[in-house]
C-alpha positions, 0 to 999 in steps of 0.5 A: 500500500502506497502512502498518500505522502509518498504519492504526493512526492512522486508527482511532479512538483511546481517550482517554488516561488521565493517569498518576499523579503519581510519588511522588518528584515528589509529595514534591518538590512537598510540600517546595516544590521545582520539578523542571525537567521540571515547568516545561512542565506548570505553564505550561499547554498550548501552543496551537501544539502542540494536536492534535499527539498524533496525529503522535507515534505510539502509546506517546508521552506528550503533555506535556498528559497530565502531571498538573500539579504543586502550587504551592510552599507548598501542603500535600501530599495526605493520606497522602503523607508517612509516617513510617518505622517505628521500628527496635527497638534490639538489645541489645548483644552481650557484649564481650571484656575488652580495650582500653578495656573494664575487667574486672569486679571480684569482690565476693563469692564463695561457695565450692563444696561438695566432694562426699563422693564426690570426697573419698573418691576423692581428686579434685583439680583445676580447673573452667574456665568461660566466662560472661557478667558482665552490667551488674548484675554477675550471672553468666549463661550459664555454659559449662563448658570443663573439668570434674571428676568426682563432682559437682565440675563441678556444684558449681562451676557452682552456686557461680559463679552466686551470685557477684557482681561490679562490672560491667565498664565501657566509657567509664564505662558498665557493659557485658556482657562475656565472662569466664573463671572458674576454681574450684580444688578442693584436698584440704587436711588431709583423710584418707581415709574410715575405718571409724571415720568410717563408724560416726560417720556412722551414729551421727549418722543421716547414713545416705547419707554412711555408705553412701558411706564403707562403699562406698568401703572395700568397693571398696578391698578391704575386702569381707571386713571384717565391720565394713565389711559390717555398716556397709553393712547398717546404712546400708541399714536406715537408708535403709529399703532392705530388699533391700540390707539383706537382701543385706548381712546375708546377706553378713555371716553368711557372713563370720562363718560362715567366720571363725575368730574368732566375733563374737557382736555382729556375728552378733546384729546380722546376724540382727536386720537380716535379720529386719527386712528380711524383715519389711519385705518381707512375708516374715513366716514367714522373718523370725520365726525370724531375729528370735528368733535375734537375741533369743537372741544379745542384740539387744533391738531385735529385739523390736519387729520380732518384734511387728510380724511377730506382728501381721501373722499376727494373733497380737495377744496374743503381739505385745503380750507382746513389746512389754511385754518390750521396755519392761521390758528397755530402759525405752523406753516412748515407742518402744513406745507407737505400736506397741502402739496399732497392735496394738490397732487391728488387733485390733479395738479402737477406738483412734486410731492415730498417723499417719503410719506407716512402710509395711512389714510389716503395713502395705502399701506404697502403689502409684502410680496415676498421675503424670508424670515431671518435665521437665529444666530448660534449665540442667540439660540445658546442664550435662549433669546426671544423677542421682537426687533422693531425697524423703520424703513422706506418702501420705494415706488418699486416696492424695494426696502431701503434705509432700514434702521433699528428702533428697538432690538435684541442682542447676539446678532439678531439685529443684524440678522433682521436688517439683512433679511428685510433688505431682501424683502419685496412689496407691492408699493404704497399708492396715493391717488392711484400712483405709487409713492415712497413711504416710511414703514415700521417692520416687526420681526419676532424671534421665537425658539421652537 
C-alpha cells in the first residue's frame, strides 16, 4: 500500500516561488544590521544539502528559497523607508484656575444696561456665568448658570463679552482657562415709574419707554386713571399703532363718560386720537365726525387729520380750507406745507410731492410680496433669546426696502440678522391717488425658539 505522502512526492512538483523579503528584515538590512537567521542565506547554498527539498515534505521552506539579504552599507530599495505622517497638534483644552495656573486679571469692564422693564418691576439680583478667558484675554463661550428676568440675563451676557482681561498664565505662558463671572444688578436711588415720568417720556418722543411706564401703572391698578389711559393712547399714536390707539381712546371716553368730574382736555384729546386712528385705518366716514368733535372741544391738531380724511373722499377744496385754518390758528406753516402739496397732487395738479410719506389714510399701506424670515444666530439660540426687533424703513415706488434702521432690538446678532433679511424683502408699493409713492414703514420681526 502506497502512502498518500509518498504519492504526493512522486508527482511532479511546481517550482517554488521565493517569498518576499519581510519588511522588518528589509529595514534591518537598510540600517546595516545582520539578523542571525540571515547568516545561512548570505553564505550561499550548501552543496551537501542540494536536492534535499524533496525529503522535507510539502509546506517546508528550503533555506535556498530565502531571498538573500543586502550587504551592510548598501542603500535600501526605493520606497522602503517612509516617513510617518505628521500628527496635527490639538489645541489645548481650557484649564481650571488652580495650582500653578494664575487667574486672569480684569482690565476693563463695561457695565450692563438695566432694562426699563426690570426697573419698573423692581428686579434685583445676580447673573452667574461660566466662560472661557482665552490667551488674548477675550471672553468666549459664555454659559449662563443663573439668570434674571426682563432682559437682565441678556444684558449681562452682552456686557461680559466686551470685557477684557490679562490672560491667565501657566509657567509664564498665557493659557485658556475656565472662569466664573458674576454681574450684580442693584436698584440704587431709583423710584418707581410715575405718571409724571410717563408724560416726560412722551414729551421727549421716547414713545416705547412711555408705553412701558403707562403699562406698568395700568397693571398696578391704575386702569381707571384717565391720565394713565390717555398716556397709553398717546404712546400708541406715537408708535403709529392705530388699533391700540383706537382701543385706548375708546377706553378713555368711557372713563370720562362715567366720571363725575368732566375733563374737557382729556375728552378733546380722546376724540382727536380716535379720529386719527380711524383715519389711519381707512375708516374715513367714522373718523370725520370724531375729528370735528375734537375741533369743537379745542384740539387744533385735529385739523390736519380732518384734511387728510377730506382728501381721501376727494373733497380737495374743503381739505385745503382746513389746512389754511390750521396755519392761521397755530402759525405752523412748515407742518402744513407737505400736506397741502399732497392735496394738490391728488387733485390733479402737477406738483412734486415730498417723499417719503407716512402710509395711512389716503395713502395705502404697502403689502409684502415676498421675503424670508431671518435665521437665529448660534449665540442667540445658546442664550435662549426671544423677542421682537422693531425697524423703520422706506418702501420705494418699486416696492424695494431701503434705509432700514433699528428702533428697538435684541442682542447676539439678531439685529443684524433682521436688517439683512428685510433688505431682501419685496412689496407691492404704497399708492396715493392711484400712483405709487415712497413711504416710511415700521417692520416687526419676532424671534421665537421652537
